[in-house]
A tleap script that builds the chain and sets N, CA, C and O, in Angstrom:
source leaprc.protein.ff14SB
mol = sequence {
  NMET THR SER GLY HIE ARG ILE GLY LYS GLY
  ALA HIE ILE GLY GLY SER LEU GLY ASP VAL
  VAL GLY ARG ASP LYS ILE VAL THR SER GLY
  GLY GLY GLY PRO ASP VAL ALA ALA ALA VAL
  ALA GLU LEU ARG ALA LEU ILE ASP ARG LEU
  THR ARG GLU GLY VAL VAL GLY GLU ASP GLY
  SER VAL ARG ASP PRO GLY ALA VAL VAL ALA
  ALA VAL GLN ARG GLU PRO GLY ARG LEU LYS
  ALA LEU ALA ALA ALA VAL ALA GLY GLY ALA
  ARG ASP ALA VAL LEU ALA VAL VAL ARG GLY
  GLY LEU ALA GLU LEU VAL ILE GLY LEU LEU
  GLY ARG CTHR
}
set mol.1.N position { -44.187 -62.819 -34.583 }
set mol.1.CA position { -44.737 -63.730 -35.574 }
set mol.1.C position { -43.569 -64.302 -36.373 }
set mol.1.O position { -43.053 -63.615 -37.255 }
set mol.2.N position { -43.141 -65.509 -36.104 }
set mol.2.CA position { -41.978 -66.052 -36.779 }
set mol.2.C position { -42.308 -66.741 -38.086 }
set mol.2.O position { -41.429 -66.882 -38.936 }
set mol.3.N position { -43.507 -67.161 -38.271 }
set mol.3.CA position { -43.846 -67.783 -39.552 }
set mol.3.C position { -45.154 -67.220 -40.089 }
set mol.3.O position { -45.942 -67.938 -40.706 }
set mol.4.N position { -45.381 -65.928 -39.849 }
set mol.4.CA position { -46.621 -65.295 -40.275 }
set mol.4.C position { -46.706 -65.142 -41.773 }
set mol.4.O position { -45.713 -65.251 -42.493 }
set mol.5.N position { -47.914 -64.890 -42.223 }
set mol.5.CA position { -48.133 -64.734 -43.654 }
set mol.5.C position { -49.026 -63.544 -43.954 }
set mol.5.O position { -49.630 -63.486 -45.025 }
set mol.6.N position { -49.125 -62.584 -43.025 }
set mol.6.CA position { -49.955 -61.417 -43.230 }
set mol.6.C position { -49.379 -60.602 -44.374 }
set mol.6.O position { -48.191 -60.282 -44.367 }
set mol.7.N position { -50.189 -60.268 -45.342 }
set mol.7.CA position { -49.729 -59.529 -46.513 }
set mol.7.C position { -50.356 -58.140 -46.496 }
set mol.7.O position { -51.510 -57.978 -46.100 }
set mol.8.N position { -49.610 -57.165 -46.916 }
set mol.8.CA position { -50.087 -55.793 -46.982 }
set mol.8.C position { -48.970 -54.852 -46.606 }
set mol.8.O position { -47.819 -55.266 -46.465 }
set mol.9.N position { -49.305 -53.582 -46.443 }
set mol.9.CA position { -48.303 -52.593 -46.092 }
set mol.9.C position { -47.646 -52.974 -44.775 }
set mol.9.O position { -48.337 -53.212 -43.785 }
set mol.10.N position { -46.340 -53.033 -44.753 }
set mol.10.CA position { -45.628 -53.401 -43.540 }
set mol.10.C position { -45.813 -54.863 -43.182 }
set mol.10.O position { -45.713 -55.240 -42.015 }
set mol.11.N position { -46.079 -55.675 -44.170 }
set mol.11.CA position { -46.344 -57.091 -43.926 }
set mol.11.C position { -45.151 -57.769 -43.291 }
set mol.11.O position { -44.004 -57.376 -43.504 }
set mol.12.N position { -45.433 -58.775 -42.520 }
set mol.12.CA position { -44.388 -59.574 -41.887 }
set mol.12.C position { -44.427 -60.952 -42.518 }
set mol.12.O position { -45.414 -61.677 -42.394 }
set mol.13.N position { -43.353 -61.302 -43.190 }
set mol.13.CA position { -43.265 -62.625 -43.780 }
set mol.13.C position { -42.058 -63.280 -43.148 }
set mol.13.O position { -40.922 -62.968 -43.506 }
set mol.14.N position { -42.290 -64.176 -42.222 }
set mol.14.CA position { -41.191 -64.802 -41.502 }
set mol.14.C position { -40.602 -65.952 -42.276 }
set mol.14.O position { -41.032 -66.267 -43.386 }
set mol.15.N position { -39.624 -66.567 -41.680 }
set mol.15.CA position { -38.982 -67.714 -42.301 }
set mol.15.C position { -37.604 -67.358 -42.804 }
set mol.15.O position { -37.086 -66.282 -42.506 }
set mol.16.N position { -37.008 -68.254 -43.563 }
set mol.16.CA position { -35.625 -68.076 -43.984 }
set mol.16.C position { -35.472 -67.053 -45.104 }
set mol.16.O position { -34.348 -66.657 -45.409 }
set mol.17.N position { -36.551 -66.616 -45.718 }
set mol.17.CA position { -36.439 -65.648 -46.800 }
set mol.17.C position { -36.246 -64.238 -46.283 }
set mol.17.O position { -35.731 -63.387 -47.009 }
set mol.18.N position { -36.645 -63.963 -45.048 }
set mol.18.CA position { -36.452 -62.643 -44.484 }
set mol.18.C position { -37.758 -62.029 -44.061 }
set mol.18.O position { -38.823 -62.622 -44.235 }
set mol.19.N position { -37.675 -60.845 -43.509 }
set mol.19.CA position { -38.835 -60.126 -43.030 }
set mol.19.C position { -39.034 -58.891 -43.875 }
set mol.19.O position { -38.073 -58.185 -44.180 }
set mol.20.N position { -40.262 -58.623 -44.255 }
set mol.20.CA position { -40.563 -57.402 -44.976 }
set mol.20.C position { -40.822 -56.338 -43.927 }
set mol.20.O position { -41.681 -56.510 -43.062 }
set mol.21.N position { -40.085 -55.243 -43.999 }
set mol.21.CA position { -40.213 -54.170 -43.032 }
set mol.21.C position { -40.638 -52.928 -43.792 }
set mol.21.O position { -39.991 -52.542 -44.765 }
set mol.22.N position { -41.712 -52.305 -43.360 }
set mol.22.CA position { -42.212 -51.157 -44.103 }
set mol.22.C position { -42.800 -51.627 -45.412 }
set mol.22.O position { -43.453 -52.669 -45.464 }
set mol.23.N position { -42.577 -50.878 -46.460 }
set mol.23.CA position { -43.197 -51.230 -47.728 }
set mol.23.C position { -42.257 -51.951 -48.679 }
set mol.23.O position { -42.671 -52.908 -49.333 }
set mol.24.N position { -41.007 -51.522 -48.777 }
set mol.24.CA position { -40.133 -52.061 -49.807 }
set mol.24.C position { -38.830 -52.661 -49.296 }
set mol.24.O position { -38.062 -53.206 -50.090 }
set mol.25.N position { -38.563 -52.579 -48.029 }
set mol.25.CA position { -37.278 -53.036 -47.509 }
set mol.25.C position { -37.396 -54.459 -46.986 }
set mol.25.O position { -38.282 -54.764 -46.188 }
set mol.26.N position { -36.505 -55.322 -47.436 }
set mol.26.CA position { -36.495 -56.699 -46.951 }
set mol.26.C position { -35.234 -56.890 -46.131 }
set mol.26.O position { -34.127 -56.611 -46.592 }
set mol.27.N position { -35.413 -57.366 -44.915 }
set mol.27.CA position { -34.290 -57.635 -44.039 }
set mol.27.C position { -34.110 -59.134 -43.999 }
set mol.27.O position { -35.001 -59.859 -43.558 }
set mol.28.N position { -32.965 -59.604 -44.456 }
set mol.28.CA position { -32.743 -61.046 -44.468 }
set mol.28.C position { -32.414 -61.528 -43.073 }
set mol.28.O position { -31.833 -60.802 -42.265 }
set mol.29.N position { -32.785 -62.736 -42.809 }
set mol.29.CA position { -32.548 -63.303 -41.486 }
set mol.29.C position { -31.582 -64.468 -41.567 }
set mol.29.O position { -31.789 -65.504 -40.936 }
set mol.30.N position { -30.542 -64.296 -42.336 }
set mol.30.CA position { -29.463 -65.276 -42.393 }
set mol.30.C position { -29.750 -66.438 -43.307 }
set mol.30.O position { -30.902 -66.824 -43.508 }
set mol.31.N position { -28.694 -66.990 -43.856 }
set mol.31.CA position { -28.789 -68.204 -44.670 }
set mol.31.C position { -29.575 -68.022 -45.953 }
set mol.31.O position { -30.419 -67.133 -46.059 }
set mol.32.N position { -29.296 -68.851 -46.898 }
set mol.32.CA position { -30.093 -68.910 -48.105 }
set mol.32.C position { -29.683 -67.973 -49.219 }
set mol.32.O position { -29.731 -68.362 -50.386 }
set mol.33.N position { -29.286 -66.765 -48.907 }
set mol.33.CA position { -28.965 -65.807 -49.947 }
set mol.33.C position { -27.488 -65.767 -50.247 }
set mol.33.O position { -26.672 -66.276 -49.479 }
set mol.34.N position { -27.143 -65.152 -51.382 }
set mol.34.CA position { -25.726 -65.040 -51.730 }
set mol.34.C position { -24.997 -64.105 -50.771 }
set mol.34.O position { -25.586 -63.156 -50.254 }
set mol.35.N position { -23.737 -64.371 -50.539 }
set mol.35.CA position { -22.899 -63.552 -49.671 }
set mol.35.C position { -22.260 -62.460 -50.526 }
set mol.35.O position { -21.202 -62.663 -51.122 }
set mol.36.N position { -22.906 -61.317 -50.578 }
set mol.36.CA position { -22.450 -60.221 -51.427 }
set mol.36.C position { -21.104 -59.691 -50.950 }
set mol.36.O position { -20.255 -59.348 -51.772 }
set mol.37.N position { -20.895 -59.618 -49.650 }
set mol.37.CA position { -19.618 -59.110 -49.124 }
set mol.37.C position { -18.453 -59.994 -49.576 }
set mol.37.O position { -17.405 -59.487 -49.976 }
set mol.38.N position { -18.637 -61.294 -49.512 }
set mol.38.CA position { -17.577 -62.214 -49.957 }
set mol.38.C position { -17.374 -62.099 -51.465 }
set mol.38.O position { -16.242 -62.160 -51.944 }
set mol.39.N position { -18.450 -61.936 -52.204 }
set mol.39.CA position { -18.354 -61.789 -53.659 }
set mol.39.C position { -17.580 -60.521 -54.013 }
set mol.39.O position { -16.730 -60.540 -54.903 }
set mol.40.N position { -17.868 -59.435 -53.330 }
set mol.40.CA position { -17.178 -58.170 -53.571 }
set mol.40.C position { -15.693 -58.312 -53.230 }
set mol.40.O position { -14.836 -57.815 -53.962 }
set mol.41.N position { -15.392 -58.986 -52.126 }
set mol.41.CA position { -13.996 -59.185 -51.727 }
set mol.41.C position { -13.234 -59.984 -52.788 }
set mol.41.O position { -12.097 -59.650 -53.121 }
set mol.42.N position { -13.861 -61.040 -53.316 }
set mol.42.CA position { -13.216 -61.837 -54.365 }
set mol.42.C position { -12.985 -61.017 -55.632 }
set mol.42.O position { -11.919 -61.095 -56.242 }
set mol.43.N position { -13.976 -60.243 -56.019 }
set mol.43.CA position { -13.856 -59.427 -57.225 }
set mol.43.C position { -12.761 -58.376 -57.058 }
set mol.43.O position { -11.951 -58.169 -57.961 }
set mol.44.N position { -12.738 -57.717 -55.910 }
set mol.44.CA position { -11.704 -56.710 -55.669 }
set mol.44.C position { -10.309 -57.340 -55.649 }
set mol.44.O position { -9.358 -56.747 -56.157 }
set mol.45.N position { -10.182 -58.526 -55.073 }
set mol.45.CA position { -8.885 -59.209 -55.044 }
set mol.45.C position { -8.421 -59.541 -56.461 }
set mol.45.O position { -7.242 -59.386 -56.783 }
set mol.46.N position { -9.341 -59.995 -57.304 }
set mol.46.CA position { -8.992 -60.292 -58.695 }
set mol.46.C position { -8.562 -59.028 -59.430 }
set mol.46.O position { -7.564 -59.036 -60.151 }
set mol.47.N position { -9.301 -57.956 -59.252 }
set mol.47.CA position { -8.967 -56.699 -59.917 }
set mol.47.C position { -7.601 -56.200 -59.441 }
set mol.47.O position { -6.792 -55.744 -60.250 }
set mol.48.N position { -7.343 -56.283 -58.143 }
set mol.48.CA position { -6.036 -55.865 -57.616 }
set mol.48.C position { -4.912 -56.696 -58.217 }
set mol.48.O position { -3.873 -56.157 -58.598 }
set mol.49.N position { -5.115 -57.994 -58.301 }
set mol.49.CA position { -4.085 -58.879 -58.858 }
set mol.49.C position { -3.843 -58.570 -60.332 }
set mol.49.O position { -2.697 -58.494 -60.775 }
set mol.50.N position { -4.922 -58.390 -61.089 }
set mol.50.CA position { -4.778 -58.075 -62.513 }
set mol.50.C position { -4.110 -56.714 -62.720 }
set mol.50.O position { -3.400 -56.512 -63.705 }
set mol.51.N position { -4.335 -55.797 -61.804 }
set mol.51.CA position { -3.684 -54.488 -61.886 }
set mol.51.C position { -2.182 -54.642 -61.617 }
set mol.51.O position { -1.360 -54.063 -62.327 }
set mol.52.N position { -1.829 -55.421 -60.591 }
set mol.52.CA position { -0.411 -55.663 -60.292 }
set mol.52.C position { 0.302 -56.348 -61.450 }
set mol.52.O position { 1.477 -56.088 -61.708 }
set mol.53.N position { -0.423 -57.234 -62.153 }
set mol.53.CA position { 0.161 -57.966 -63.279 }
set mol.53.C position { 0.210 -57.130 -64.560 }
set mol.53.O position { 0.785 -57.567 -65.557 }
set mol.54.N position { -0.379 -55.948 -64.546 }
set mol.54.CA position { -0.353 -55.081 -65.713 }
set mol.54.C position { -1.441 -55.365 -66.740 }
set mol.54.O position { -1.457 -54.757 -67.810 }
set mol.55.N position { -2.342 -56.276 -66.427 }
set mol.55.CA position { -3.457 -56.600 -67.332 }
set mol.55.C position { -4.468 -55.461 -67.336 }
set mol.55.O position { -5.144 -55.208 -68.334 }
set mol.56.N position { -4.555 -54.782 -66.197 }
set mol.56.CA position { -5.478 -53.670 -66.017 }
set mol.56.C position { -4.655 -52.450 -65.637 }
set mol.56.O position { -3.745 -52.538 -64.813 }
set mol.57.N position { -4.977 -51.312 -66.241 }
set mol.57.CA position { -4.290 -50.074 -65.911 }
set mol.57.C position { -4.738 -49.529 -64.573 }
set mol.57.O position { -5.773 -49.940 -64.048 }
set mol.58.N position { -3.974 -48.611 -64.019 }
set mol.58.CA position { -4.326 -47.980 -62.742 }
set mol.58.C position { -5.681 -47.270 -62.821 }
set mol.58.O position { -6.368 -47.121 -61.810 }
set mol.59.N position { -6.056 -46.838 -64.012 }
set mol.59.CA position { -7.338 -46.166 -64.201 }
set mol.59.C position { -8.491 -47.139 -64.399 }
set mol.59.O position { -9.633 -46.725 -64.595 }
set mol.60.N position { -8.188 -48.443 -64.346 }
set mol.60.CA position { -9.221 -49.460 -64.511 }
set mol.60.C position { -9.422 -49.924 -65.940 }
set mol.60.O position { -10.260 -50.790 -66.195 }
set mol.61.N position { -8.676 -49.370 -66.871 }
set mol.61.CA position { -8.815 -49.782 -68.267 }
set mol.61.C position { -8.222 -51.178 -68.469 }
set mol.61.O position { -7.189 -51.523 -67.894 }
set mol.62.N position { -8.886 -51.950 -69.280 }
set mol.62.CA position { -8.438 -53.314 -69.556 }
set mol.62.C position { -7.445 -53.262 -70.711 }
set mol.62.O position { -7.793 -52.881 -71.828 }
set mol.63.N position { -6.213 -53.648 -70.428 }
set mol.63.CA position { -5.166 -53.644 -71.452 }
set mol.63.C position { -5.147 -54.933 -72.248 }
set mol.63.O position { -4.785 -54.938 -73.425 }
set mol.64.N position { -5.535 -56.022 -71.611 }
set mol.64.CA position { -5.495 -57.331 -72.263 }
set mol.64.C position { -6.743 -58.135 -71.904 }
set mol.64.O position { -6.729 -58.896 -70.936 }
set mol.65.N position { -7.828 -57.975 -72.676 }
set mol.65.CA position { -9.073 -58.687 -72.374 }
set mol.65.C position { -8.890 -60.205 -72.351 }
set mol.65.O position { -9.536 -60.892 -71.560 }
set mol.66.N position { -8.023 -60.730 -73.205 }
set mol.66.CA position { -7.774 -62.172 -73.226 }
set mol.66.C position { -7.203 -62.673 -71.913 }
set mol.66.O position { -7.534 -63.772 -71.467 }
set mol.67.N position { -6.341 -61.867 -71.287 }
set mol.67.CA position { -5.771 -62.252 -69.994 }
set mol.67.C position { -6.827 -62.229 -68.895 }
set mol.67.O position { -6.759 -63.024 -67.957 }
set mol.68.N position { -7.800 -61.330 -68.998 }
set mol.68.CA position { -8.899 -61.293 -68.022 }
set mol.68.C position { -9.733 -62.560 -68.160 }
set mol.68.O position { -10.059 -63.205 -67.163 }
set mol.69.N position { -10.079 -62.917 -69.394 }
set mol.69.CA position { -10.846 -64.141 -69.642 }
set mol.69.C position { -10.088 -65.347 -69.103 }
set mol.69.O position { -10.666 -66.201 -68.430 }
set mol.70.N position { -8.801 -65.414 -69.397 }
set mol.70.CA position { -7.987 -66.541 -68.938 }
set mol.70.C position { -7.932 -66.606 -67.414 }
set mol.70.O position { -8.004 -67.694 -66.843 }
set mol.71.N position { -7.805 -65.458 -66.745 }
set mol.71.CA position { -7.745 -65.430 -65.289 }
set mol.71.C position { -9.040 -65.940 -64.664 }
set mol.71.O position { -9.010 -66.665 -63.669 }
set mol.72.N position { -10.159 -65.569 -65.237 }
set mol.72.CA position { -11.458 -66.014 -64.715 }
set mol.72.C position { -11.632 -67.514 -64.943 }
set mol.72.O position { -12.104 -68.227 -64.058 }
set mol.73.N position { -11.259 -67.985 -66.109 }
set mol.73.CA position { -11.424 -69.403 -66.442 }
set mol.73.C position { -10.397 -70.287 -65.748 }
set mol.73.O position { -10.686 -71.440 -65.427 }
set mol.74.N position { -9.214 -69.762 -65.518 }
set mol.74.CA position { -8.114 -70.529 -64.958 }
set mol.74.C position { -8.304 -70.842 -63.478 }
set mol.74.O position { -7.861 -71.889 -63.007 }
set mol.75.N position { -8.952 -69.955 -62.747 }
set mol.75.CA position { -9.052 -70.112 -61.307 }
set mol.75.C position { -10.483 -69.957 -60.798 }
set mol.75.O position { -10.768 -69.034 -60.034 }
set mol.76.N position { -11.378 -70.838 -61.205 }
set mol.76.CA position { -12.769 -70.694 -60.756 }
set mol.76.C position { -12.921 -70.873 -59.246 }
set mol.76.O position { -13.863 -70.345 -58.656 }
set mol.77.N position { -12.013 -71.604 -58.618 }
set mol.77.CA position { -12.076 -71.809 -57.172 }
set mol.77.C position { -11.861 -70.534 -56.377 }
set mol.77.O position { -12.321 -70.430 -55.240 }
set mol.78.N position { -11.172 -69.567 -56.954 }
set mol.78.CA position { -10.924 -68.299 -56.260 }
set mol.78.C position { -12.106 -67.350 -56.370 }
set mol.78.O position { -12.119 -66.299 -55.730 }
set mol.79.N position { -13.104 -67.713 -57.178 }
set mol.79.CA position { -14.260 -66.840 -57.395 }
set mol.79.C position { -15.575 -67.531 -57.049 }
set mol.79.O position { -16.612 -67.234 -57.643 }
set mol.80.N position { -15.530 -68.451 -56.089 }
set mol.80.CA position { -16.745 -69.212 -55.746 }
set mol.80.C position { -17.875 -68.334 -55.223 }
set mol.80.O position { -19.020 -68.477 -55.653 }
set mol.81.N position { -17.567 -67.430 -54.304 }
set mol.81.CA position { -18.619 -66.568 -53.746 }
set mol.81.C position { -19.179 -65.631 -54.809 }
set mol.81.O position { -20.377 -65.352 -54.837 }
set mol.82.N position { -18.296 -65.148 -55.686 }
set mol.82.CA position { -18.757 -64.262 -56.757 }
set mol.82.C position { -19.653 -65.013 -57.737 }
set mol.82.O position { -20.697 -64.505 -58.148 }
set mol.83.N position { -19.242 -66.217 -58.108 }
set mol.83.CA position { -20.065 -67.030 -59.015 }
set mol.83.C position { -21.410 -67.355 -58.373 }
set mol.83.O position { -22.441 -67.326 -59.045 }
set mol.84.N position { -21.407 -67.663 -57.080 }
set mol.84.CA position { -22.654 -67.975 -56.377 }
set mol.84.C position { -23.558 -66.747 -56.297 }
set mol.84.O position { -24.777 -66.863 -56.427 }
set mol.85.N position { -22.972 -65.584 -56.085 }
set mol.85.CA position { -23.764 -64.353 -56.019 }
set mol.85.C position { -24.408 -64.047 -57.367 }
set mol.85.O position { -25.577 -63.667 -57.432 }
set mol.86.N position { -23.639 -64.213 -58.443 }
set mol.86.CA position { -24.179 -63.971 -59.786 }
set mol.86.C position { -25.299 -64.968 -60.081 }
set mol.86.O position { -26.365 -64.589 -60.567 }
set mol.87.N position { -25.049 -66.238 -59.784 }
set mol.87.CA position { -26.073 -67.264 -60.020 }
set mol.87.C position { -27.294 -67.058 -59.125 }
set mol.87.O position { -28.412 -67.412 -59.500 }
set mol.88.N position { -27.076 -66.484 -57.947 }
set mol.88.CA position { -28.167 -66.269 -56.998 }
set mol.88.C position { -28.925 -64.977 -57.199 }
set mol.88.O position { -29.808 -64.648 -56.407 }
set mol.89.N position { -28.595 -64.232 -58.252 }
set mol.89.CA position { -29.345 -63.022 -58.571 }
set mol.89.C position { -28.806 -61.745 -57.943 }
set mol.89.O position { -29.493 -60.724 -57.945 }
set mol.90.N position { -27.585 -61.780 -57.405 }
set mol.90.CA position { -27.033 -60.599 -56.744 }
set mol.90.C position { -26.069 -59.822 -57.631 }
set mol.90.O position { -25.255 -59.046 -57.131 }
set mol.91.N position { -26.152 -60.019 -58.913 }
set mol.91.CA position { -25.260 -59.338 -59.869 }
set mol.91.C position { -25.287 -57.827 -59.667 }
set mol.91.O position { -24.236 -57.198 -59.540 }
set mol.92.N position { -26.465 -57.252 -59.639 }
set mol.92.CA position { -26.592 -55.805 -59.512 }
set mol.92.C position { -26.085 -55.307 -58.161 }
set mol.92.O position { -25.530 -54.212 -58.069 }
set mol.93.N position { -26.274 -56.102 -57.120 }
set mol.93.CA position { -25.782 -55.715 -55.792 }
set mol.93.C position { -24.261 -55.643 -55.783 }
set mol.93.O position { -23.688 -54.726 -55.194 }
set mol.94.N position { -23.606 -56.592 -56.426 }
set mol.94.CA position { -22.143 -56.578 -56.499 }
set mol.94.C position { -21.678 -55.392 -57.332 }
set mol.94.O position { -20.738 -54.695 -56.949 }
set mol.95.N position { -22.325 -55.158 -58.463 }
set mol.95.CA position { -21.936 -54.048 -59.337 }
set mol.95.C position { -22.225 -52.685 -58.715 }
set mol.95.O position { -21.619 -51.687 -59.105 }
set mol.96.N position { -23.132 -52.632 -57.765 }
set mol.96.CA position { -23.396 -51.375 -57.071 }
set mol.96.C position { -22.217 -50.994 -56.179 }
set mol.96.O position { -21.992 -49.814 -55.910 }
set mol.97.N position { -21.470 -51.992 -55.725 }
set mol.97.CA position { -20.323 -51.754 -54.857 }
set mol.97.C position { -19.037 -51.609 -55.667 }
set mol.97.O position { -18.243 -50.700 -55.426 }
set mol.98.N position { -18.840 -52.504 -56.619 }
set mol.98.CA position { -17.631 -52.479 -57.458 }
set mol.98.C position { -18.073 -52.105 -58.864 }
set mol.98.O position { -18.636 -52.924 -59.592 }
set mol.99.N position { -17.813 -50.870 -59.232 }
set mol.99.CA position { -18.278 -50.373 -60.523 }
set mol.99.C position { -17.162 -50.392 -61.548 }
set mol.99.O position { -15.980 -50.361 -61.204 }
set mol.100.N position { -17.547 -50.442 -62.792 }
set mol.100.CA position { -16.569 -50.332 -63.860 }
set mol.100.C position { -16.683 -51.456 -64.858 }
set mol.100.O position { -17.292 -52.497 -64.611 }
set mol.101.N position { -16.070 -51.201 -65.998 }
set mol.101.CA position { -16.121 -52.147 -67.102 }
set mol.101.C position { -15.486 -53.486 -66.775 }
set mol.101.O position { -15.982 -54.528 -67.203 }
set mol.102.N position { -14.392 -53.472 -66.020 }
set mol.102.CA position { -13.733 -54.728 -65.675 }
set mol.102.C position { -14.632 -55.586 -64.793 }
set mol.102.O position { -14.738 -56.793 -65.008 }
set mol.103.N position { -15.276 -54.982 -63.811 }
set mol.103.CA position { -16.191 -55.720 -62.938 }
set mol.103.C position { -17.322 -56.332 -63.758 }
set mol.103.O position { -17.695 -57.486 -63.546 }
set mol.104.N position { -17.865 -55.561 -64.692 }
set mol.104.CA position { -18.943 -56.065 -65.542 }
set mol.104.C position { -18.453 -57.206 -66.443 }
set mol.104.O position { -19.180 -58.171 -66.679 }
set mol.105.N position { -17.228 -57.091 -66.939 }
set mol.105.CA position { -16.655 -58.135 -67.772 }
set mol.105.C position { -16.499 -59.431 -66.980 }
set mol.105.O position { -16.894 -60.497 -67.452 }
set mol.106.N position { -15.934 -59.346 -65.795 }
set mol.106.CA position { -15.718 -60.543 -64.969 }
set mol.106.C position { -17.053 -61.186 -64.619 }
set mol.106.O position { -17.204 -62.403 -64.723 }
set mol.107.N position { -18.011 -60.381 -64.208 }
set mol.107.CA position { -19.327 -60.920 -63.842 }
set mol.107.C position { -20.020 -61.517 -65.070 }
set mol.107.O position { -20.681 -62.551 -64.973 }
set mol.108.N position { -19.870 -60.875 -66.199 }
set mol.108.CA position { -20.429 -61.428 -67.441 }
set mol.108.C position { -19.829 -62.778 -67.790 }
set mol.108.O position { -20.538 -63.686 -68.222 }
set mol.109.N position { -18.523 -62.909 -67.604 }
set mol.109.CA position { -17.859 -64.182 -67.862 }
set mol.109.C position { -18.347 -65.258 -66.910 }
set mol.109.O position { -18.556 -66.398 -67.324 }
set mol.110.N position { -18.532 -64.918 -65.653 }
set mol.110.CA position { -19.009 -65.901 -64.681 }
set mol.110.C position { -20.454 -66.308 -64.969 }
set mol.110.O position { -20.843 -67.452 -64.735 }
set mol.111.N position { -21.237 -65.367 -65.475 }
set mol.111.CA position { -22.626 -65.660 -65.796 }
set mol.111.C position { -22.778 -66.628 -66.961 }
set mol.111.O position { -23.824 -67.260 -67.109 }
set mol.112.N position { -21.741 -66.750 -67.790 }
set mol.112.CA position { -21.784 -67.652 -68.939 }
set mol.112.C position { -21.403 -69.074 -68.583 }
set mol.112.O position { -21.734 -70.005 -69.316 }
set mol.113.N position { -20.714 -69.256 -67.471 }
set mol.113.CA position { -20.212 -70.591 -67.129 }
set mol.113.C position { -21.232 -71.400 -66.385 }
set mol.113.O position { -20.966 -72.547 -66.025 }
savepdb mol mol.pdb
quit
């Protein structure tokens, strides 16, 4: 059933939104949703760069919050997938993979723009 609309336990809802499998699990069928893997990769790259620059300590502590804000605002092109994921409602999915105050700060900044 590729475009079915049967609703109930184990319902199958076809189309670009995905298929409902079982009761609570949704399996996406490509396209349309935010790319969480790309968003996580961008966030990790930013955190690594800020750590190398000394803005963030090895323990993840933010030494210079102003420099974090400036980095996010200065290079929005380097965070396109992350911004799209936040705008697309995948904030919690990204934070489930990359945890910590710095990740929350960066995502919070992107959510304001």
